[in-house]
MIVEXFI-437404 format. One record per residue (C-alpha): residue in three letters; chain; z, x, y. Coordinates in nm, 4 decimals. Layout:
BEGIN
pt tormar = ALA | koldo = A | zz = Z | xx = X | yy = Y .
...
This chain:
BEGIN
pt tormar = MET | koldo = A | zz = 7.9039 | xx = 0.6546 | yy = -1.2471 .
pt tormar = SER | koldo = A | zz = 7.6931 | xx = 0.5876 | yy = -1.5577 .
pt tormar = ASP | koldo = A | zz = 7.5023 | xx = 0.8507 | yy = -1.7468 .
pt tormar = ALA | koldo = A | zz = 7.2006 | xx = 0.6269 | yy = -1.8089 .
pt tormar = VAL | koldo = A | zz = 6.8854 | xx = 0.6660 | yy = -1.6017 .
pt tormar = GLU | koldo = A | zz = 6.7620 | xx = 0.3501 | yy = -1.4327 .
pt tormar = PRO | koldo = A | zz = 6.4244 | xx = 0.2341 | yy = -1.5636 .
pt tormar = ALA | koldo = A | zz = 6.2618 | xx = 0.2000 | yy = -1.2190 .
pt tormar = ALA | koldo = A | zz = 6.2221 | xx = 0.5593 | yy = -1.1048 .
pt tormar = PRO | koldo = A | zz = 6.1177 | xx = 0.6195 | yy = -0.7406 .
pt tormar = VAL | koldo = A | zz = 5.7582 | xx = 0.7289 | yy = -0.6990 .
pt tormar = ASP | koldo = A | zz = 5.7806 | xx = 0.9458 | yy = -0.3881 .
pt tormar = THR | koldo = A | zz = 5.9618 | xx = 1.2705 | yy = -0.3265 .
pt tormar = GLU | koldo = A | zz = 6.1811 | xx = 1.1284 | yy = -0.0537 .
pt tormar = GLY | koldo = A | zz = 6.3064 | xx = 0.8507 | yy = -0.2846 .
pt tormar = LEU | koldo = A | zz = 6.3795 | xx = 1.0986 | yy = -0.5609 .
pt tormar = LEU | koldo = A | zz = 6.5748 | xx = 1.3261 | yy = -0.3273 .
pt tormar = ARG | koldo = A | zz = 6.7731 | xx = 1.0312 | yy = -0.1906 .
pt tormar = ARG | koldo = A | zz = 6.8646 | xx = 0.9349 | yy = -0.5472 .
pt tormar = VAL | koldo = A | zz = 6.9886 | xx = 1.2919 | yy = -0.6146 .
pt tormar = ILE | koldo = A | zz = 7.1958 | xx = 1.2736 | yy = -0.2931 .
pt tormar = ASP | koldo = A | zz = 7.3461 | xx = 0.9405 | yy = -0.4060 .
pt tormar = ILE | koldo = A | zz = 7.4369 | xx = 1.0865 | yy = -0.7484 .
pt tormar = ILE | koldo = A | zz = 7.6012 | xx = 1.3948 | yy = -0.5966 .
pt tormar = ASP | koldo = A | zz = 7.7771 | xx = 1.1843 | yy = -0.3352 .
pt tormar = GLY | koldo = A | zz = 7.9172 | xx = 0.9621 | yy = -0.6107 .
pt tormar = THR | koldo = A | zz = 8.0646 | xx = 1.2498 | yy = -0.8187 .
pt tormar = ARG | koldo = A | zz = 8.4389 | xx = 1.2793 | yy = -0.8639 .
pt tormar = ALA | koldo = A | zz = 8.6433 | xx = 1.5714 | yy = -0.7506 .
pt tormar = LEU | koldo = A | zz = 8.8384 | xx = 1.7609 | yy = -1.0132 .
pt tormar = PRO | koldo = A | zz = 9.2124 | xx = 1.7128 | yy = -0.9912 .
pt tormar = LEU | koldo = A | zz = 9.3898 | xx = 1.9695 | yy = -0.7766 .
pt tormar = SER | koldo = A | zz = 9.0564 | xx = 2.1281 | yy = -0.6794 .
pt tormar = SER | koldo = A | zz = 8.7827 | xx = 2.0959 | yy = -0.4219 .
pt tormar = SER | koldo = A | zz = 8.5214 | xx = 2.1309 | yy = -0.6952 .
pt tormar = VAL | koldo = A | zz = 8.3377 | xx = 1.8315 | yy = -0.8288 .
pt tormar = LYS | koldo = A | zz = 8.2338 | xx = 1.7456 | yy = -1.1802 .
pt tormar = LEU | koldo = A | zz = 7.8691 | xx = 1.6471 | yy = -1.2266 .
pt tormar = ASP | koldo = A | zz = 7.8605 | xx = 1.4094 | yy = -1.5222 .
pt tormar = ASN | koldo = A | zz = 7.4841 | xx = 1.3398 | yy = -1.5246 .
pt tormar = LYS | koldo = A | zz = 7.3412 | xx = 1.6841 | yy = -1.4769 .
pt tormar = GLU | koldo = A | zz = 7.0314 | xx = 1.6004 | yy = -1.6830 .
pt tormar = GLU | koldo = A | zz = 6.9472 | xx = 1.3021 | yy = -1.4625 .
pt tormar = VAL | koldo = A | zz = 6.9774 | xx = 1.5151 | yy = -1.1457 .
pt tormar = LEU | koldo = A | zz = 6.7584 | xx = 1.7844 | yy = -1.2945 .
pt tormar = GLU | koldo = A | zz = 6.4979 | xx = 1.5285 | yy = -1.4034 .
pt tormar = LEU | koldo = A | zz = 6.4914 | xx = 1.3777 | yy = -1.0537 .
pt tormar = LEU | koldo = A | zz = 6.4562 | xx = 1.7201 | yy = -0.8921 .
pt tormar = GLU | koldo = A | zz = 6.1768 | xx = 1.8208 | yy = -1.1317 .
pt tormar = GLU | koldo = A | zz = 5.9943 | xx = 1.4938 | yy = -1.0593 .
pt tormar = ALA | koldo = A | zz = 6.0360 | xx = 1.5581 | yy = -0.6853 .
pt tormar = LEU | koldo = A | zz = 5.8925 | xx = 1.9079 | yy = -0.7298 .
pt tormar = ARG | koldo = A | zz = 5.6015 | xx = 1.7629 | yy = -0.9262 .
pt tormar = LEU | koldo = A | zz = 5.5290 | xx = 1.5035 | yy = -0.6566 .
pt tormar = LEU | koldo = A | zz = 5.5885 | xx = 1.7411 | yy = -0.3677 .
pt tormar = PRO | koldo = A | zz = 5.2530 | xx = 1.9247 | yy = -0.3845 .
pt tormar = GLU | koldo = A | zz = 5.0607 | xx = 1.5941 | yy = -0.3857 .
pt tormar = GLU | koldo = A | zz = 5.2587 | xx = 1.4622 | yy = -0.0911 .
pt tormar = MET | koldo = A | zz = 5.2201 | xx = 1.7971 | yy = 0.0856 .
pt tormar = ARG | koldo = A | zz = 4.8443 | xx = 1.7770 | yy = 0.0289 .
pt tormar = GLN | koldo = A | zz = 4.8417 | xx = 1.4252 | yy = 0.1705 .
pt tormar = ALA | koldo = A | zz = 5.0582 | xx = 1.5339 | yy = 0.4625 .
pt tormar = ARG | koldo = A | zz = 4.8332 | xx = 1.8324 | yy = 0.5269 .
pt tormar = TRP | koldo = A | zz = 4.5284 | xx = 1.6089 | yy = 0.5051 .
pt tormar = LEU | koldo = A | zz = 4.6871 | xx = 1.3649 | yy = 0.7512 .
pt tormar = LEU | koldo = A | zz = 4.7765 | xx = 1.6532 | yy = 0.9825 .
pt tormar = LYS | koldo = A | zz = 4.4215 | xx = 1.7868 | yy = 0.9544 .
pt tormar = GLU | koldo = A | zz = 4.2810 | xx = 1.4400 | yy = 1.0248 .
pt tormar = ARG | koldo = A | zz = 4.5150 | xx = 1.4052 | yy = 1.3205 .
pt tormar = ASP | koldo = A | zz = 4.4182 | xx = 1.7489 | yy = 1.4545 .
pt tormar = GLU | koldo = A | zz = 4.0486 | xx = 1.6712 | yy = 1.4136 .
pt tormar = PHE | koldo = A | zz = 4.0962 | xx = 1.3364 | yy = 1.5850 .
pt tormar = LEU | koldo = A | zz = 4.2905 | xx = 1.4989 | yy = 1.8697 .
pt tormar = ALA | koldo = A | zz = 4.0251 | xx = 1.7712 | yy = 1.9031 .
pt tormar = LYS | koldo = A | zz = 3.7511 | xx = 1.5064 | yy = 1.9078 .
pt tormar = MET | koldo = A | zz = 3.9392 | xx = 1.3065 | yy = 2.1696 .
pt tormar = GLN | koldo = A | zz = 3.9969 | xx = 1.6268 | yy = 2.3706 .
pt tormar = ARG | koldo = A | zz = 3.6236 | xx = 1.7062 | yy = 2.3585 .
pt tormar = GLU | koldo = A | zz = 3.5350 | xx = 1.3522 | yy = 2.4598 .
pt tormar = GLY | koldo = A | zz = 3.7913 | xx = 1.3691 | yy = 2.7395 .
pt tormar = ASP | koldo = A | zz = 3.6534 | xx = 1.7039 | yy = 2.8535 .
pt tormar = ASP | koldo = A | zz = 3.3005 | xx = 1.5620 | yy = 2.8396 .
pt tormar = LEU | koldo = A | zz = 3.4091 | xx = 1.2632 | yy = 3.0468 .
pt tormar = VAL | koldo = A | zz = 3.5792 | xx = 1.4868 | yy = 3.3023 .
pt tormar = ARG | koldo = A | zz = 3.2738 | xx = 1.7140 | yy = 3.3139 .
pt tormar = ALA | koldo = A | zz = 3.0418 | xx = 1.4143 | yy = 3.3561 .
pt tormar = ALA | koldo = A | zz = 3.2644 | xx = 1.2744 | yy = 3.6294 .
pt tormar = ARG | koldo = A | zz = 3.2629 | xx = 1.6095 | yy = 3.8095 .
pt tormar = LEU | koldo = A | zz = 2.8839 | xx = 1.6318 | yy = 3.7844 .
pt tormar = GLN | koldo = A | zz = 2.8507 | xx = 1.2766 | yy = 3.9133 .
pt tormar = ALA | koldo = A | zz = 3.0862 | xx = 1.3548 | yy = 4.2005 .
pt tormar = GLU | koldo = A | zz = 2.8906 | xx = 1.6723 | yy = 4.2819 .
pt tormar = ARG | koldo = A | zz = 2.5638 | xx = 1.4758 | yy = 4.2753 .
pt tormar = MET | koldo = A | zz = 2.7133 | xx = 1.2173 | yy = 4.5063 .
pt tormar = VAL | koldo = A | zz = 2.8362 | xx = 1.4887 | yy = 4.7411 .
pt tormar = GLN | koldo = A | zz = 2.4949 | xx = 1.6571 | yy = 4.7268 .
pt tormar = ARG | koldo = A | zz = 2.3251 | xx = 1.3260 | yy = 4.7992 .
pt tormar = THR | koldo = A | zz = 2.5600 | xx = 1.2758 | yy = 5.0891 .
pt tormar = ASP | koldo = A | zz = 2.4864 | xx = 1.6294 | yy = 5.2085 .
pt tormar = ILE | koldo = A | zz = 2.1122 | xx = 1.5753 | yy = 5.1633 .
pt tormar = VAL | koldo = A | zz = 2.1259 | xx = 1.2474 | yy = 5.3526 .
pt tormar = ARG | koldo = A | zz = 2.3291 | xx = 1.4111 | yy = 5.6283 .
pt tormar = GLU | koldo = A | zz = 2.0873 | xx = 1.7057 | yy = 5.6448 .
pt tormar = ALA | koldo = A | zz = 1.7900 | xx = 1.4666 | yy = 5.6445 .
pt tormar = LYS | koldo = A | zz = 1.9423 | xx = 1.2675 | yy = 5.9290 .
pt tormar = ASP | koldo = A | zz = 2.0095 | xx = 1.5872 | yy = 6.1216 .
pt tormar = ALA | koldo = A | zz = 1.6538 | xx = 1.7088 | yy = 6.0604 .
pt tormar = ALA | koldo = A | zz = 1.5144 | xx = 1.3700 | yy = 6.1638 .
pt tormar = GLN | koldo = A | zz = 1.7250 | xx = 1.3782 | yy = 6.4805 .
pt tormar = ARG | koldo = A | zz = 1.5984 | xx = 1.7279 | yy = 6.5617 .
pt tormar = ILE | koldo = A | zz = 1.2378 | xx = 1.6206 | yy = 6.5011 .
pt tormar = VAL | koldo = A | zz = 1.2774 | xx = 1.3131 | yy = 6.7218 .
pt tormar = GLU | koldo = A | zz = 1.4371 | xx = 1.5213 | yy = 6.9972 .
pt tormar = ALA | koldo = A | zz = 1.1589 | xx = 1.7811 | yy = 6.9707 .
pt tormar = ALA | koldo = A | zz = 0.8970 | xx = 1.5041 | yy = 6.9845 .
pt tormar = ARG | koldo = A | zz = 1.0622 | xx = 1.3506 | yy = 7.2907 .
pt tormar = GLU | koldo = A | zz = 1.0751 | xx = 1.6910 | yy = 7.4589 .
pt tormar = GLU | koldo = A | zz = 0.7093 | xx = 1.7540 | yy = 7.3727 .
pt tormar = ALA | koldo = A | zz = 0.6134 | xx = 1.4077 | yy = 7.5032 .
pt tormar = ARG | koldo = A | zz = 0.8028 | xx = 1.4715 | yy = 7.8272 .
pt tormar = ARG | koldo = A | zz = 0.6352 | xx = 1.8112 | yy = 7.8643 .
pt tormar = LEU | koldo = A | zz = 0.2898 | xx = 1.6634 | yy = 7.7981 .
pt tormar = ARG | koldo = A | zz = 0.3559 | xx = 1.3771 | yy = 8.0425 .
pt tormar = LEU | koldo = A | zz = 0.4591 | xx = 1.6249 | yy = 8.3137 .
pt tormar = GLU | koldo = A | zz = 0.1532 | xx = 1.8415 | yy = 8.2439 .
pt tormar = ALA | koldo = A | zz = -0.0714 | xx = 1.5322 | yy = 8.2592 .
pt tormar = GLU | koldo = A | zz = 0.0880 | xx = 1.4267 | yy = 8.5875 .
pt tormar = ASP | koldo = A | zz = 0.0383 | xx = 1.7787 | yy = 8.7269 .
pt tormar = TYR | koldo = A | zz = -0.3256 | xx = 1.7791 | yy = 8.6103 .
pt tormar = CYS | koldo = A | zz = -0.3908 | xx = 1.4359 | yy = 8.7635 .
pt tormar = ASP | koldo = A | zz = -0.2191 | xx = 1.5419 | yy = 9.0847 .
pt tormar = GLN | koldo = A | zz = -0.4389 | xx = 1.8549 | yy = 9.1055 .
pt tormar = LYS | koldo = A | zz = -0.7554 | xx = 1.6515 | yy = 9.0407 .
pt tormar = LEU | koldo = A | zz = -0.6541 | xx = 1.3870 | yy = 9.2967 .
pt tormar = ALA | koldo = A | zz = -0.5752 | xx = 1.6605 | yy = 9.5509 .
pt tormar = ALA | koldo = A | zz = -0.9191 | xx = 1.8141 | yy = 9.4925 .
pt tormar = PHE | koldo = A | zz = -1.0778 | xx = 1.4699 | yy = 9.5149 .
pt tormar = GLU | koldo = A | zz = -0.8801 | xx = 1.4078 | yy = 9.8345 .
pt tormar = VAL | koldo = A | zz = -1.0220 | xx = 1.7274 | yy = 9.9867 .
pt tormar = VAL | koldo = A | zz = -1.3781 | xx = 1.6257 | yy = 9.8874 .
pt tormar = LEU | koldo = A | zz = -1.3162 | xx = 1.2712 | yy = 10.0104 .
pt tormar = ASP | koldo = A | zz = -1.1720 | xx = 1.4046 | yy = 10.3373 .
pt tormar = ARG | koldo = A | zz = -1.4821 | xx = 1.6204 | yy = 10.3910 .
pt tormar = THR | koldo = A | zz = -1.7023 | xx = 1.3245 | yy = 10.3056 .
pt tormar = MET | koldo = A | zz = -1.5094 | xx = 1.1073 | yy = 10.5519 .
pt tormar = LYS | koldo = A | zz = -1.5497 | xx = 1.3692 | yy = 10.8232 .
pt tormar = THR | koldo = A | zz = -1.9223 | xx = 1.3943 | yy = 10.7476 .
pt tormar = VAL | koldo = A | zz = -1.9554 | xx = 1.0152 | yy = 10.7579 .
pt tormar = ALA | koldo = A | zz = -1.7574 | xx = 1.0007 | yy = 11.0841 .
pt tormar = ALA | koldo = A | zz = -1.9721 | xx = 1.2736 | yy = 11.2356 .
pt tormar = GLY | koldo = A | zz = -2.2876 | xx = 1.0913 | yy = 11.1274 .
pt tormar = ARG | koldo = A | zz = -2.1630 | xx = 0.7683 | yy = 11.2752 .
pt tormar = GLU | koldo = A | zz = -2.0840 | xx = 0.9451 | yy = 11.6025 .
pt tormar = LYS | koldo = A | zz = -2.4372 | xx = 1.0805 | yy = 11.6195 .
pt tormar = LEU | koldo = A | zz = -2.5719 | xx = 0.7349 | yy = 11.5495 .
pt tormar = ALA | koldo = A | zz = -2.3552 | xx = 0.5876 | yy = 11.8174 .
pt tormar = VAL | koldo = A | zz = -2.4974 | xx = 0.8346 | yy = 12.0753 .
pt tormar = THR | koldo = A | zz = -2.8630 | xx = 0.7772 | yy = 11.9774 .
pt tormar = PRO | koldo = A | zz = -3.0376 | xx = 0.4868 | yy = 12.1522 .
pt tormar = PRO | koldo = A | zz = -3.1544 | xx = 0.2106 | yy = 11.9281 .
pt tormar = PRO | koldo = A | zz = -3.5198 | xx = 0.2269 | yy = 11.8304 .
pt tormar = LEU | koldo = A | zz = -3.7644 | xx = 0.0168 | yy = 12.0248 .
pt tormar = ASP | koldo = A | zz = -3.8934 | xx = -0.2928 | yy = 11.8740 .
pt tormar = GLU | koldo = A | zz = -4.2456 | xx = -0.2411 | yy = 11.7442 .
pt tormar = ARG | koldo = A | zz = -4.3796 | xx = -0.5438 | yy = 11.9245 .
pt tormar = LYS | koldo = A | zz = -4.2728 | xx = -0.4071 | yy = 12.2596 .
pt tormar = ALA | koldo = A | zz = -4.3835 | xx = -0.0492 | yy = 12.2100 .
pt tormar = PRO | koldo = A | zz = -4.6624 | xx = 0.0525 | yy = 11.9770 .
pt tormar = ALA | koldo = A | zz = -4.6100 | xx = 0.3493 | yy = 11.7482 .
pt tormar = ALA | koldo = A | zz = -4.8745 | xx = 0.5480 | yy = 11.9248 .
pt tormar = ASP | koldo = A | zz = -4.6594 | xx = 0.5576 | yy = 12.2332 .
pt tormar = TRP | koldo = A | zz = -4.3946 | xx = 0.7612 | yy = 12.0605 .
pt tormar = ASP | koldo = A | zz = -4.3997 | xx = 1.1352 | yy = 12.0946 .
pt tormar = GLU | koldo = A | zz = -4.2272 | xx = 1.4140 | yy = 11.9012 .
pt tormar = SER | koldo = A | zz = -3.9260 | xx = 1.4339 | yy = 12.1359 .
pt tormar = ASP | koldo = A | zz = -3.8329 | xx = 1.0760 | yy = 12.0589 .
pt tormar = TYR | koldo = A | zz = -3.7668 | xx = 1.1714 | yy = 11.6964 .
pt tormar = GLU | koldo = A | zz = -3.5118 | xx = 1.4386 | yy = 11.7911 .
pt tormar = THR | koldo = A | zz = -3.2643 | xx = 1.1825 | yy = 11.9139 .
pt tormar = PHE | koldo = A | zz = -3.2377 | xx = 1.0237 | yy = 11.5695 .
pt tormar = PHE | koldo = A | zz = -2.9904 | xx = 1.1530 | yy = 11.3100 .
pt tormar = ASP | koldo = A | zz = -3.1526 | xx = 1.3470 | yy = 11.0315 .
pt tormar = GLN | koldo = A | zz = -2.9104 | xx = 1.4083 | yy = 10.7474 .
pt tormar = ASP | koldo = A | zz = -3.1156 | xx = 1.6973 | yy = 10.6150 .
pt tormar = ARG | koldo = A | zz = -3.1005 | xx = 1.8861 | yy = 10.9495 .
pt tormar = THR | koldo = A | zz = -2.7247 | xx = 1.8941 | yy = 11.0047 .
């Protein structure tokens, strides 16, 4: 391998470290030994120093990227939590609306049933009242019918009055009036 440094030096830490690996990988082993001889020690040291110099900047960038990623993930987590919370609230509202509608229908059904029961009760009371009034009217009407029948019987027994041309009024005496029906004297 040559001792000269290539003019185009890598600009990132990873490239510099790969170059050091290539240099070490290309070293020759010493004869009759497992040790290797590093011919371009200065180049390796320069590359490592450059990597150390670049490392803090790249670490800062990596930390910044990690921080950005964490913030993004936290933001997405919050948005996801907000969406889940909103969905739960919406579902609860829908369930409540369903419950309210069901309760309203039940209440309406109870009100209608109560109204029907009240109407039936009032109808029966009205029928009872009418029946009582008709029964009382029937009693009065029956009495009236009996009174009318009795009056008609008395009229049927009484002789018809004489015609005025045949018998003058002076011919009548007080006993003739007793045979007529007098409704006030009954």
